[in-house]
TORKOL-4160 file (C-alpha; in steps of 0.2 Angstrom, whole numbers, padded with zeros to 4 digits, m for minus):
241
<pt num="1" X="0304" Y="0250" Z="m1226"/>
<pt num="2" X="0303" Y="0250" Z="m1207"/>
<pt num="3" X="0288" Y="0241" Z="m1199"/>
<pt num="4" X="0285" Y="0235" Z="m1182"/>
<pt num="5" X="0285" Y="0216" Z="m1180"/>
<pt num="6" X="0266" Y="0216" Z="m1178"/>
<pt num="7" X="0263" Y="0227" Z="m1192"/>
<pt num="8" X="0274" Y="0217" Z="m1204"/>
<pt num="9" X="0265" Y="0201" Z="m1199"/>
<pt num="10" X="0248" Y="0208" Z="m1201"/>
<pt num="11" X="0252" Y="0216" Z="m1218"/>
<pt num="12" X="0260" Y="0200" Z="m1224"/>
<pt num="13" X="0244" Y="0191" Z="m1219"/>
<pt num="14" X="0233" Y="0203" Z="m1227"/>
<pt num="15" X="0243" Y="0202" Z="m1243"/>
<pt num="16" X="0242" Y="0183" Z="m1244"/>
<pt num="17" X="0224" Y="0184" Z="m1241"/>
<pt num="18" X="0222" Y="0195" Z="m1256"/>
<pt num="19" X="0234" Y="0185" Z="m1267"/>
<pt num="20" X="0228" Y="0184" Z="m1285"/>
<pt num="21" X="0229" Y="0169" Z="m1296"/>
<pt num="22" X="0247" Y="0170" Z="m1301"/>
<pt num="23" X="0245" Y="0157" Z="m1314"/>
<pt num="24" X="0234" Y="0169" Z="m1324"/>
<pt num="25" X="0239" Y="0186" Z="m1332"/>
<pt num="26" X="0239" Y="0200" Z="m1320"/>
<pt num="27" X="0231" Y="0217" Z="m1323"/>
<pt num="28" X="0236" Y="0233" Z="m1314"/>
<pt num="29" X="0229" Y="0227" Z="m1298"/>
<pt num="30" X="0240" Y="0212" Z="m1299"/>
<pt num="31" X="0255" Y="0222" Z="m1303"/>
<pt num="32" X="0252" Y="0233" Z="m1288"/>
<pt num="33" X="0250" Y="0217" Z="m1277"/>
<pt num="34" X="0267" Y="0211" Z="m1283"/>
<pt num="35" X="0275" Y="0227" Z="m1279"/>
<pt num="36" X="0268" Y="0227" Z="m1261"/>
<pt num="37" X="0273" Y="0209" Z="m1259"/>
<pt num="38" X="0291" Y="0213" Z="m1265"/>
<pt num="39" X="0292" Y="0227" Z="m1252"/>
<pt num="40" X="0286" Y="0216" Z="m1238"/>
<pt num="41" X="0298" Y="0201" Z="m1242"/>
<pt num="42" X="0312" Y="0214" Z="m1242"/>
<pt num="43" X="0306" Y="0220" Z="m1225"/>
<pt num="44" X="0308" Y="0202" Z="m1218"/>
<pt num="45" X="0325" Y="0203" Z="m1224"/>
<pt num="46" X="0329" Y="0185" Z="m1225"/>
<pt num="47" X="0344" Y="0180" Z="m1235"/>
<pt num="48" X="0341" Y="0177" Z="m1253"/>
<pt num="49" X="0322" Y="0176" Z="m1253"/>
<pt num="50" X="0320" Y="0194" Z="m1258"/>
<pt num="51" X="0331" Y="0192" Z="m1274"/>
<pt num="52" X="0323" Y="0175" Z="m1278"/>
<pt num="53" X="0306" Y="0184" Z="m1276"/>
<pt num="54" X="0310" Y="0198" Z="m1288"/>
<pt num="55" X="0317" Y="0185" Z="m1301"/>
<pt num="56" X="0301" Y="0175" Z="m1300"/>
<pt num="57" X="0290" Y="0191" Z="m1302"/>
<pt num="58" X="0300" Y="0197" Z="m1317"/>
<pt num="59" X="0298" Y="0181" Z="m1326"/>
<pt num="60" X="0280" Y="0178" Z="m1321"/>
<pt num="61" X="0273" Y="0182" Z="m1338"/>
<pt num="62" X="0286" Y="0171" Z="m1347"/>
<pt num="63" X="0290" Y="0153" Z="m1349"/>
<pt num="64" X="0287" Y="0142" Z="m1334"/>
<pt num="65" X="0273" Y="0153" Z="m1326"/>
<pt num="66" X="0267" Y="0140" Z="m1314"/>
<pt num="67" X="0284" Y="0137" Z="m1308"/>
<pt num="68" X="0287" Y="0155" Z="m1304"/>
<pt num="69" X="0270" Y="0157" Z="m1297"/>
<pt num="70" X="0273" Y="0143" Z="m1285"/>
<pt num="71" X="0290" Y="0150" Z="m1280"/>
<pt num="72" X="0282" Y="0167" Z="m1276"/>
<pt num="73" X="0269" Y="0159" Z="m1265"/>
<pt num="74" X="0282" Y="0148" Z="m1256"/>
<pt num="75" X="0293" Y="0163" Z="m1252"/>
<pt num="76" X="0278" Y="0173" Z="m1246"/>
<pt num="77" X="0272" Y="0159" Z="m1234"/>
<pt num="78" X="0290" Y="0157" Z="m1228"/>
<pt num="79" X="0291" Y="0176" Z="m1224"/>
<pt num="80" X="0274" Y="0175" Z="m1215"/>
<pt num="81" X="0280" Y="0161" Z="m1204"/>
<pt num="82" X="0296" Y="0170" Z="m1199"/>
<pt num="83" X="0286" Y="0187" Z="m1196"/>
<pt num="84" X="0274" Y="0177" Z="m1185"/>
<pt num="85" X="0289" Y="0171" Z="m1174"/>
<pt num="86" X="0294" Y="0189" Z="m1172"/>
<pt num="87" X="0276" Y="0196" Z="m1169"/>
<pt num="88" X="0269" Y="0198" Z="m1151"/>
<pt num="89" X="0259" Y="0183" Z="m1145"/>
<pt num="90" X="0243" Y="0193" Z="m1145"/>
<pt num="91" X="0245" Y="0197" Z="m1163"/>
<pt num="92" X="0249" Y="0179" Z="m1169"/>
<pt num="93" X="0237" Y="0170" Z="m1180"/>
<pt num="94" X="0240" Y="0154" Z="m1189"/>
<pt num="95" X="0250" Y="0148" Z="m1204"/>
<pt num="96" X="0242" Y="0132" Z="m1209"/>
<pt num="97" X="0251" Y="0120" Z="m1221"/>
<pt num="98" X="0242" Y="0110" Z="m1234"/>
<pt num="99" X="0234" Y="0095" Z="m1228"/>
<pt num="100" X="0234" Y="0100" Z="m1210"/>
<pt num="101" X="0215" Y="0101" Z="m1208"/>
<pt num="102" X="0215" Y="0097" Z="m1190"/>
<pt num="103" X="0226" Y="0112" Z="m1187"/>
<pt num="104" X="0214" Y="0123" Z="m1197"/>
<pt num="105" X="0200" Y="0116" Z="m1186"/>
<pt num="106" X="0209" Y="0120" Z="m1170"/>
<pt num="107" X="0214" Y="0138" Z="m1176"/>
<pt num="108" X="0197" Y="0143" Z="m1180"/>
<pt num="109" X="0191" Y="0135" Z="m1164"/>
<pt num="110" X="0203" Y="0147" Z="m1154"/>
<pt num="111" X="0196" Y="0162" Z="m1163"/>
<pt num="112" X="0178" Y="0157" Z="m1160"/>
<pt num="113" X="0181" Y="0152" Z="m1142"/>
<pt num="114" X="0186" Y="0170" Z="m1137"/>
<pt num="115" X="0169" Y="0177" Z="m1142"/>
<pt num="116" X="0158" Y="0182" Z="m1128"/>
<pt num="117" X="0143" Y="0190" Z="m1137"/>
<pt num="118" X="0143" Y="0189" Z="m1155"/>
<pt num="119" X="0151" Y="0180" Z="m1170"/>
<pt num="120" X="0150" Y="0185" Z="m1188"/>
<pt num="121" X="0157" Y="0173" Z="m1201"/>
<pt num="122" X="0158" Y="0179" Z="m1219"/>
<pt num="123" X="0161" Y="0166" Z="m1232"/>
<pt num="124" X="0153" Y="0167" Z="m1249"/>
<pt num="125" X="0155" Y="0148" Z="m1252"/>
<pt num="126" X="0148" Y="0142" Z="m1236"/>
<pt num="127" X="0141" Y="0124" Z="m1235"/>
<pt num="128" X="0136" Y="0113" Z="m1220"/>
<pt num="129" X="0154" Y="0112" Z="m1213"/>
<pt num="130" X="0153" Y="0131" Z="m1209"/>
<pt num="131" X="0141" Y="0126" Z="m1195"/>
<pt num="132" X="0144" Y="0108" Z="m1191"/>
<pt num="133" X="0163" Y="0108" Z="m1191"/>
<pt num="134" X="0167" Y="0126" Z="m1186"/>
<pt num="135" X="0153" Y="0137" Z="m1179"/>
<pt num="136" X="0148" Y="0123" Z="m1167"/>
<pt num="137" X="0164" Y="0127" Z="m1158"/>
<pt num="138" X="0157" Y="0144" Z="m1152"/>
<pt num="139" X="0153" Y="0145" Z="m1134"/>
<pt num="140" X="0135" Y="0142" Z="m1129"/>
<pt num="141" X="0125" Y="0157" Z="m1128"/>
<pt num="142" X="0135" Y="0167" Z="m1141"/>
<pt num="143" X="0125" Y="0173" Z="m1156"/>
<pt num="144" X="0132" Y="0166" Z="m1172"/>
<pt num="145" X="0128" Y="0175" Z="m1188"/>
<pt num="146" X="0134" Y="0168" Z="m1205"/>
<pt num="147" X="0134" Y="0178" Z="m1221"/>
<pt num="148" X="0135" Y="0169" Z="m1237"/>
<pt num="149" X="0133" Y="0173" Z="m1256"/>
<pt num="150" X="0115" Y="0169" Z="m1263"/>
<pt num="151" X="0123" Y="0162" Z="m1279"/>
<pt num="152" X="0139" Y="0153" Z="m1272"/>
<pt num="153" X="0133" Y="0145" Z="m1256"/>
<pt num="154" X="0131" Y="0126" Z="m1256"/>
<pt num="155" X="0114" Y="0117" Z="m1255"/>
<pt num="156" X="0120" Y="0108" Z="m1239"/>
<pt num="157" X="0119" Y="0124" Z="m1229"/>
<pt num="158" X="0100" Y="0125" Z="m1227"/>
<pt num="159" X="0098" Y="0108" Z="m1220"/>
<pt num="160" X="0112" Y="0111" Z="m1208"/>
<pt num="161" X="0105" Y="0127" Z="m1202"/>
<pt num="162" X="0088" Y="0118" Z="m1199"/>
<pt num="163" X="0096" Y="0104" Z="m1189"/>
<pt num="164" X="0106" Y="0117" Z="m1179"/>
<pt num="165" X="0089" Y="0126" Z="m1174"/>
<pt num="166" X="0081" Y="0110" Z="m1169"/>
<pt num="167" X="0096" Y="0104" Z="m1159"/>
<pt num="168" X="0101" Y="0120" Z="m1150"/>
<pt num="169" X="0086" Y="0132" Z="m1151"/>
<pt num="170" X="0089" Y="0148" Z="m1141"/>
<pt num="171" X="0104" Y="0141" Z="m1132"/>
<pt num="172" X="0115" Y="0144" Z="m1147"/>
<pt num="173" X="0106" Y="0158" Z="m1157"/>
<pt num="174" X="0110" Y="0157" Z="m1176"/>
<pt num="175" X="0105" Y="0168" Z="m1191"/>
<pt num="176" X="0110" Y="0164" Z="m1209"/>
<pt num="177" X="0108" Y="0177" Z="m1222"/>
<pt num="178" X="0112" Y="0178" Z="m1241"/>
<pt num="179" X="0120" Y="0193" Z="m1249"/>
<pt num="180" X="0117" Y="0197" Z="m1267"/>
<pt num="181" X="0129" Y="0190" Z="m1279"/>
<pt num="182" X="0145" Y="0200" Z="m1280"/>
<pt num="183" X="0143" Y="0209" Z="m1264"/>
<pt num="184" X="0155" Y="0198" Z="m1254"/>
<pt num="185" X="0173" Y="0200" Z="m1257"/>
<pt num="186" X="0181" Y="0193" Z="m1241"/>
<pt num="187" X="0181" Y="0178" Z="m1230"/>
<pt num="188" X="0183" Y="0182" Z="m1212"/>
<pt num="189" X="0177" Y="0180" Z="m1194"/>
<pt num="190" X="0172" Y="0194" Z="m1183"/>
<pt num="191" X="0171" Y="0192" Z="m1164"/>
<pt num="192" X="0161" Y="0204" Z="m1152"/>
<pt num="193" X="0159" Y="0217" Z="m1166"/>
<pt num="194" X="0177" Y="0221" Z="m1164"/>
<pt num="195" X="0191" Y="0209" Z="m1168"/>
<pt num="196" X="0192" Y="0202" Z="m1186"/>
<pt num="197" X="0202" Y="0187" Z="m1193"/>
<pt num="198" X="0204" Y="0185" Z="m1211"/>
<pt num="199" X="0203" Y="0168" Z="m1219"/>
<pt num="200" X="0215" Y="0163" Z="m1233"/>
<pt num="201" X="0202" Y="0151" Z="m1240"/>
<pt num="202" X="0184" Y="0146" Z="m1238"/>
<pt num="203" X="0180" Y="0135" Z="m1223"/>
<pt num="204" X="0174" Y="0121" Z="m1234"/>
<pt num="205" X="0192" Y="0119" Z="m1241"/>
<pt num="206" X="0202" Y="0126" Z="m1227"/>
<pt num="207" X="0220" Y="0119" Z="m1229"/>
<pt num="208" X="0214" Y="0104" Z="m1238"/>
<pt num="209" X="0224" Y="0106" Z="m1254"/>
<pt num="210" X="0234" Y="0122" Z="m1251"/>
<pt num="211" X="0243" Y="0132" Z="m1238"/>
<pt num="212" X="0232" Y="0145" Z="m1229"/>
<pt num="213" X="0232" Y="0158" Z="m1216"/>
<pt num="214" X="0221" Y="0164" Z="m1202"/>
<pt num="215" X="0227" Y="0182" Z="m1198"/>
<pt num="216" X="0220" Y="0195" Z="m1186"/>
<pt num="217" X="0219" Y="0212" Z="m1195"/>
<pt num="218" X="0223" Y="0229" Z="m1187"/>
<pt num="219" X="0210" Y="0239" Z="m1178"/>
<pt num="220" X="0208" Y="0252" Z="m1191"/>
<pt num="221" X="0205" Y="0238" Z="m1205"/>
<pt num="222" X="0193" Y="0229" Z="m1193"/>
<pt num="223" X="0183" Y="0244" Z="m1190"/>
<pt num="224" X="0181" Y="0247" Z="m1209"/>
<pt num="225" X="0176" Y="0229" Z="m1212"/>
<pt num="226" X="0163" Y="0230" Z="m1198"/>
<pt num="227" X="0155" Y="0245" Z="m1204"/>
<pt num="228" X="0155" Y="0239" Z="m1222"/>
<pt num="229" X="0148" Y="0222" Z="m1218"/>
<pt num="230" X="0135" Y="0228" Z="m1206"/>
<pt num="231" X="0127" Y="0237" Z="m1220"/>
<pt num="232" X="0128" Y="0221" Z="m1231"/>
<pt num="233" X="0121" Y="0211" Z="m1217"/>
<pt num="234" X="0106" Y="0223" Z="m1215"/>
<pt num="235" X="0102" Y="0221" Z="m1234"/>
<pt num="236" X="0105" Y="0202" Z="m1235"/>
<pt num="237" X="0090" Y="0190" Z="m1235"/>
<pt num="238" X="0087" Y="0176" Z="m1223"/>
<pt num="239" X="0091" Y="0159" Z="m1229"/>
<pt num="240" X="0076" Y="0149" Z="m1232"/>
<pt num="241" X="0077" Y="0133" Z="m1223"/>
């Protein structure tokens, strides 16, 4: 499989963002995900990792499932880190090890600070930290939109949105909407209606207990997400503060 360094890095990032719970039985979709993962690990071409990946994948359904699942995850993150080194600087995102919450904060800040007009944050499990720790890093004057799940968002989100409006008013425009349960299948940040960065975890747990990623997706995928979530945003209901 021949991929450009940027394409390999982006596809690995997207793959990790879509990682199923490997500690549980996998259906057909999970099997296809494992197949894609094996191909991309091969494409990185790093020593014995492709062999160890296939061994762990072959034994995933047997004894020691959690051990094999952890090995698969470790190999994938190692492949991603190496692919990132080979990718162009403009395409690089962030691989964030578990416990590096400050690195996660800074990585999101770099994404938000590049916006000049509009930011859309999609995170079904949003709580107050989506605003007080992350969205607050957006440049003044840039419109911030936050799309959460009506069922899964946390109770702290509404009072944080109220305080945001009181403190910033029109200098930092904010809209928070809630999508119907089951409508949101991604966690990402979109800047200026064009660039999309996928988040490996929700903002309220970013890098706290597990490795995670913040990866810029390719232009075609970004356009698909923009169009799909524009429709979801239009149908979502404003958060009652």
